[in-house]
C-alpha positions in Angstrom: 48.9 -9.1 -3.8 47.2 -7.7 -6.9 45.2 -10.0 -9.1 45.9 -9.4 -12.8 42.7 -9.5 -14.8 42.5 -8.6 -18.5 40.4 -5.8 -19.7 38.3 -8.3 -21.7 37.6 -10.4 -18.6 36.5 -7.3 -16.7 34.2 -6.4 -19.5 32.7 -9.9 -19.6 32.2 -9.8 -15.8 30.4 -6.5 -16.0 28.2 -7.7 -18.8 27.4 -10.9 -16.8 26.6 -8.7 -13.8 24.3 -6.5 -15.9 22.6 -9.6 -17.4 21.8 -10.8 -13.8 20.3 -7.3 -13.1 18.3 -7.6 -16.3 16.9 -11.0 -15.3 15.8 -9.5 -12.0 14.2 -6.6 -13.8 12.5 -8.9 -16.2 10.9 -11.0 -13.4 9.7 -7.8 -11.6 8.3 -6.5 -14.9 6.5 -9.8 -15.5 5.0 -9.8 -11.9 3.8 -6.2 -12.3 2.2 -6.8 -15.8 0.5 -10.1 -14.9 -0.7 -8.5 -11.6 -2.3 -5.7 -13.7 -4.1 -8.1 -16.0 -5.2 -10.4 -13.2 -7.2 -7.6 -11.6 -9.9 -8.6 -14.0 -9.7 -12.2 -12.9 -13.4 -12.6 -12.5 -14.1 -10.9 -15.8 -11.6 -13.2 -17.6 -13.5 -16.2 -16.4 -16.7 -14.9 -17.9 -14.9 -14.2 -21.1 -13.4 -17.6 -21.2 -16.7 -19.4 -20.7 -19.5 -17.1 -21.7 -22.1 -19.8 -21.9 -21.9 -20.9 -18.2 -25.2 -20.3 -16.4 -25.4 -17.1 -14.4 -27.7 -16.0 -11.6 -27.8 -13.3 -9.0 -28.5 -15.8 -6.2 -29.0 -19.5 -5.6 -31.3 -21.1 -3.1 -29.8 -23.1 -0.2 -31.6 -26.3 -1.3 -30.2 -25.9 -4.8 -26.7 -25.7 -3.4 -27.3 -28.9 -1.4 -28.4 -30.7 -4.6 -25.4 -29.4 -6.5 -23.0 -30.6 -3.9 -24.6 -34.1 -3.8 -24.7 -34.3 -7.6 -21.0 -33.5 -8.0 -19.9 -35.9 -5.2 -22.0 -38.6 -6.9 -19.7 -38.4 -9.9 -16.7 -39.2 -7.8 -17.6 -42.6 -6.4 -14.6 -44.1 -8.1 -12.2 -41.3 -7.0 -10.2 -40.8 -3.8 -12.1 -38.9 -1.2 -12.2 -35.1 -1.4 -10.8 -33.3 1.6 -12.2 -29.9 0.9 -15.2 -29.1 -1.3 -15.8 -25.5 -2.3 -19.0 -23.9 -3.6 -18.4 -20.6 -5.2 -21.6 -18.6 -4.6 -22.8 -16.0 -7.1 -21.3 -12.5 -6.5 -21.6 -9.3 -8.5 -18.3 -9.7 -10.3 -18.8 -13.4 -11.1 -22.5 -14.3 -10.9 -22.0 -18.1 -11.1 -22.4 -21.1 -8.8 -19.5 -23.5 -9.1 -18.8 -26.7 -7.1 -15.1 -27.5 -6.8 -13.5 -30.7 -5.4 -10.0 -32.0 -5.2 -10.5 -33.6 -8.7 -12.9 -31.5 -10.8 -15.1 -28.4 -10.9 -18.6 -27.9 -12.3 -20.9 -25.0 -12.8 -24.4 -25.7 -11.5 -27.7 -24.1 -12.6 -30.1 -22.2 -10.4 -31.9 -25.5 -9.7 -28.7 -27.2 -8.5 -28.2 -29.4 -11.5 -24.8 -29.8 -13.0 -24.6 -27.5 -16.1 -21.1 -27.8 -17.4 -17.5 -28.4 -16.4 -15.7 -25.2 -15.3 -13.2 -24.2 -18.0 -11.1 -21.2 -17.0 -7.6 -22.5 -17.6 -6.3 -19.2 -18.8 -7.6 -17.2 -15.8 -6.0 -19.8 -13.5 -2.7 -19.8 -15.5 -2.6 -16.0 -15.2 -3.2 -16.0 -11.5 -0.6 -18.6 -11.0 1.9 -16.6 -13.1 1.5 -13.6 -10.9 1.1 -15.4 -7.6 4.0 -17.9 -7.9 5.5 -17.6 -11.5 3.6 -20.9 -12.2 6.1 -22.7 -9.9 4.3 -25.2 -7.7 4.7 -25.4 -3.9 6.4 -22.9 -1.7 9.3 -21.8 -3.9 7.3 -19.7 -6.4 5.4 -17.7 -3.7 8.6 -17.1 -1.9 10.3 -15.7 -5.0 7.4 -13.4 -5.7 7.4 -12.3 -2.0 11.0 -11.4 -2.2 10.3 -9.3 -5.3 7.6 -7.5 -3.2 10.3 -6.6 -0.7 12.5 -5.4 -3.6 9.7 -3.2 -4.9 9.2 -1.7 -1.4 13.0 -1.0 -1.2 13.1 0.5 -4.7 10.1 2.8 -4.0 11.6 4.1 -0.7 15.1 4.4 -2.0 13.9 6.2 -5.1 12.2 8.9 -3.0 15.4 9.4 -0.8 17.7 9.4 -3.9 15.7 12.2 -5.5 15.1 15.0 -3.0 13.2 17.2 -5.6 11.0 14.3 -6.6 7.8 15.8 -5.0 8.6 19.4 -5.9 9.0 18.3 -9.6 5.9 16.1 -9.5 4.3 17.8 -12.5 7.5 18.7 -14.4 7.7 16.7 -17.6 10.2 17.2 -20.4 8.6 14.9 -22.9 11.3 15.4 -25.6 14.1 12.9 -25.0 17.5 14.5 -24.6 20.1 11.8 -23.6 17.4 10.0 -21.6 16.0 13.1 -19.8 12.5 12.7 -21.1 12.4 9.0 -20.2 13.7 9.8 -16.7 11.0 12.4 -16.3 8.3 9.9 -17.2 9.8 7.4 -14.8 10.1 9.9 -11.9 6.6 11.4 -12.4 4.8 8.1 -12.6 6.8 7.0 -9.6 5.5 9.9 -7.6 1.9 9.6 -8.8 1.8 5.9 -8.0 3.8 6.0 -4.8 1.0 5.2 -2.3 -0.3 2.5 -4.6 3.1 1.0 -5.2 3.9 0.9 -1.5 0.6 -0.8 -0.8 1.0 -3.3 -3.5 4.7 -4.1 -2.6 3.9 -4.5 1.1 0.9 -6.7 0.6 2.6 -8.7 -2.1 5.5 -9.3 0.3 3.1 -10.3 3.1 1.2 -12.7 0.9 4.3 -14.2 -0.7 6.4 -14.6 2.4 3.5 -15.3 4.8 3.7 -19.0 4.2 7.4 -19.0 4.9 6.7 -17.1 8.1 4.0 -19.6 9.1 6.5 -22.4 8.7 9.0 -20.6 10.8 6.4 -20.0 13.6 5.3 -23.6 13.4 8.9 -24.8 13.8 9.7 -22.4 16.6 6.6 -22.5 18.7 4.2 -25.2 17.5 6.3 -28.3 17.1 6.1 -28.0 13.3 2.3 -28.0 13.4 1.4 -25.6 10.6 -2.3 -25.7 11.3 -1.6 -24.6 14.9 0.5 -21.7 13.7 -2.4 -20.5 11.5 -5.1 -21.1 14.1 -4.8 -17.7 16.0 -5.7 -15.9 12.8 -7.8 -18.2 10.6 -9.2 -20.5 13.2 -8.5 -24.1 14.3 -8.9 -27.1 12.1 -11.5 -29.7 13.4 -10.4 -33.2 14.3 -10.7 -35.6 11.4 -12.8 -38.8 11.6 -12.6 -40.7 8.2 -15.5 -43.1 9.0 -18.2 -42.8 6.4 -21.3 -40.7 7.1 -24.2 -39.2 5.1 -23.6 -35.9 3.4 -23.6 -32.9 5.7 -26.4 -30.4 5.6 -25.2 -27.5 3.5 -28.6 -25.8 3.0 -29.2 -25.2 6.7 -26.1 -23.0 7.3 -27.0 -20.9 4.3 -30.6 -20.5 5.6 -29.2 -19.6 9.0 -27.0 -16.9 7.4 -29.9 -15.4 5.5 -32.0 -15.3 8.6 -29.5 -14.2 11.2 -26.8 -12.2 9.2 -28.8 -10.6 6.3 -26.3 -7.8 6.0 -23.4 -10.1 4.8 -23.2 -12.1 1.6 -21.9 -15.6 1.4 -19.2 -16.0 -1.2 -17.9 -19.5 -0.5 -19.3 -22.6 1.2 -16.5 -24.9 2.3 -17.3 -28.5 3.2 -14.4 -30.1 5.1 -13.9 -33.9 4.7 -17.3 -34.5 3.0 -19.2 -37.7 3.7 -17.1 -38.5 6.8 -18.0 -38.3 10.5 -15.5 -35.4 10.8 -17.1 -33.3 8.2 -18.2 -29.7 8.9 -19.3 -26.6 7.0 -17.6 -23.2 6.8 -19.2 -20.2 5.1 -17.1 -17.3 4.0 -19.2 -14.2 3.9 -18.2 -10.7 2.6 -19.0 -7.7 4.8 -20.0 -4.5 3.1 -17.6 -1.5 3.3 -14.8 -3.7 4.7 -11.5 -4.6 3.2 -11.5 -8.1 4.7 -12.1 -10.9 2.2 -14.8 -12.2 4.5 -15.7 -13.7 7.9 -15.6 -17.4 8.5 -18.8 -18.8 10.0 -18.6 -22.4 11.3 -21.3 -25.1 11.3 -21.5 -28.7 12.2 -22.6 -31.5 9.9 -26.2 -31.1 11.1 -26.2 -27.4 10.3 -25.8 -26.2 13.9 -24.0 -22.9 14.2 -20.7 -23.1 16.1 -19.5 -19.5 16.0 -17.3 -17.4 13.8 -13.5 -17.0 13.6 -13.3 -13.2 14.2 -11.8 -11.9 11.0 -14.3 -9.1 11.0 -14.1 -8.0 14.7 -11.2 -10.0 16.2 -7.8 -8.6 17.1 -6.0 -6.2 14.8 -3.7 -8.9 13.4 -6.6 -11.0 12.3 -8.3 -8.1 10.5 -5.1 -7.0 8.9 -4.3 -10.5 7.6 -7.9 -10.8 6.2 -7.6 -7.4 4.5 -4.3 -8.1 2.7 -5.7 -10.0 -0.3 -8.4 -7.5 -1.3 -6.1 -4.6 -0.9 -3.5 -6.3 -3.1 -5.8 -7.4 -5.9 -8.4 -4.6 -5.8 -11.3 -6.9 -4.9 -13.3 -4.1 -3.2 -15.5 -1.3 -4.5 -16.6 -3.1 -7.7 -15.6 -2.2 -11.3 -14.6 1.4 -10.7 -11.9 0.3 -8.2 -10.7 -2.4 -10.6 -10.3 0.2 -13.4 -8.3 2.4 -11.1 -6.1 -0.6 -10.1 -5.5 -1.4 -13.7 -4.5 2.2 -14.6 -2.2 2.4 -11.6 -0.8 -1.1 -12.3 0.0 -0.1 -15.9 1.8 3.0 -14.6 3.8 0.9 -12.1 4.7 -1.5 -14.9 5.9 1.4 -17.0 8.0 2.6 -14.1 9.8 -0.8 -13.9 10.3 -0.8 -17.7 11.7 2.7 -17.9 13.8 2.2 -14.8 15.8 -0.5 -16.5 15.9 1.4 -19.8 17.4 4.4 -18.0 19.9 2.1 -16.3 21.0 0.6 -19.7 21.2 4.1 -21.2 23.5 5.3 -18.4 25.8 2.4 -19.0 25.9 3.2 -22.7 26.8 6.8 -22.0 29.7 5.6 -19.8 31.0 3.7 -22.8 29.6 0.3 -22.0 28.0 -0.5 -25.4 25.9 -3.6 -24.9 23.5 -4.0 -27.8 22.6 -7.5 -26.8 21.3 -6.4 -23.4 19.3 -3.5 -24.9 17.8 -5.9 -27.5 17.1 -8.4 -24.8 15.3 -5.8 -22.7 13.2 -4.9 -25.8 12.4 -8.7 -26.0 11.2 -8.6 -22.3 9.1 -5.4 -22.6 7.2 -6.5 -25.7 7.8 -10.3 -25.5 5.9 -10.8 -22.2 2.6 -9.2 -23.3 3.0 -11.0 -26.7 3.4 -14.3 -24.8 0.3 -13.5 -22.8 -1.7 -12.7 -25.9 -0.6 -15.9 -27.6 -1.5 -18.0 -24.6 -5.0 -16.5 -24.6 -5.2 -17.3 -28.3 -4.1 -20.8 -27.7 -6.8 -21.2 -25.0 -9.4 -20.1 -27.5 -8.2 -22.3 -30.3 -7.1 -25.4 -28.4 -9.5 -25.4 -25.5 -9.1 -25.7 -21.8 -6.5 -28.4 -22.1 -4.0 -26.1 -24.0 -0.5 -26.3 -22.4 -0.6 -22.6 -21.4 2.3 -22.7 -18.9 4.6 -24.3 -21.4 3.6 -22.0 -24.2 4.0 -18.9 -22.1 7.4 -19.6 -20.5 8.8 -21.0 -23.8 7.9 -17.7 -25.5 8.9 -15.5 -22.5 12.4 -17.1 -22.5 12.9 -17.5 -26.2 11.9 -14.1 -27.4 14.6 -12.1 -25.4 17.2 -14.8 -26.2 16.5 -14.5 -29.9 16.6 -10.7 -29.6 20.0 -10.9 -27.9 21.3 -13.4 -30.5 20.4 -11.0 -33.3 21.1 -7.5 -31.8 22.0 -5.7 -35.1 18.4 -4.6 -35.5 16.5 -3.9 -32.3 13.3 -6.0 -32.3 11.1 -3.4 -30.7 9.0 -2.5 -33.8 8.6 -6.1 -34.9 7.5 -7.2 -31.5 5.0 -4.3 -31.3 3.5 -5.4 -34.7 3.3 -9.0 -33.6 1.6 -8.0 -30.3 -1.0 -6.0 -32.1 -1.6 -8.9 -34.6 -1.9 -11.4 -31.7 -4.4 -9.2 -29.9 -6.5 -8.8 -33.0 -6.4 -12.5 -33.7 -7.4 -13.3 -30.1 -10.4 -10.8 -30.3 -11.6 -12.3 -33.6 -11.2 -15.8 -32.4 -13.2 -15.0 -29.3 -16.1 -13.8 -31.4 -15.9 -16.8 -33.7 -15.3 -19.5 -31.1 
């Protein structure tokens, strides 16, 4: 039996199929672009709030005073389950106390200096990490795109057997898409190791939580903490009865005396002001990819041992190295600059790949001006939306609805471009992007 389908119906189906492919490409492009920008996550925080107090180090007693001062402001709030103290580090030389309800910068003397106001930096991280979707769904989607990037990188090498031999062959003049294809292929080769590392670690981070839930269901009777314990250590038993604030200064003093070669980056106080409270110090190890080792202490400051992220089994060390390798948080500013340059190249590869695909469809007689206009709206609309959200943050303050602004613009710009495809919006969007960047820069100097 043959199903009779009209030519117009086939054309509409092909266009719908292409539109779905365009949506996937748009999300991949957004993930790559935001990932490139978020490499400077620490620097963006300093730009957002330049007046926050900065210091190269803070004394243990000052940290204790800061923790006590912040908790004293929460007498009328539900109890905090995890309190974090961000310690001064080279990239972000600030001390910040973060609870379940609020965050404050503290001075070198431990006094509260100002509320933390880094809404744009957090929005940017959330956009890359989970597309600003709360819960498990967003991270899972981004993890799937990591797998997609990995497959695209490997299949691209297999599909072009001369790709390495022609690594420096570049026909810049466009001839039916040849120049664009050369840029795509050359940048793909030059960024291949970086792209594979980013795709693999992104997939591991995004899908790691899903894997943990699966392990918990299969082997740990749905106990997620038990599934994480072999890698990140066990959670202590909770005891919600009230107790004096734990000694945070003593663990920091212990680290300075007994582990002078490592640098504490975070102090984590679990279940503060309860009998079950305990202190965990995350300390960075020099010349290591791991984000840090976890050192555990009791409420009285007694040392209880470390988790083993620095010298435990290979799985622990690999898991602890994933984040720094993905975000470029090692080697200081030079490594970050390299990551940004490679990230931009990877973003261009994604953008040109879709442009080449649309060009091939057009040469086969599939004229789809709406899709091409929509892709222009994605390529230039996403950075325009990022620039305008940053401008909104500067003009409206930390409470600006950044997620709503960004996603409204990110969706609306391509849709408007597709609705008015007669004149491709590329040049207009480029002018608007330049104008938004100039306005953001001027506003930062003024505000």
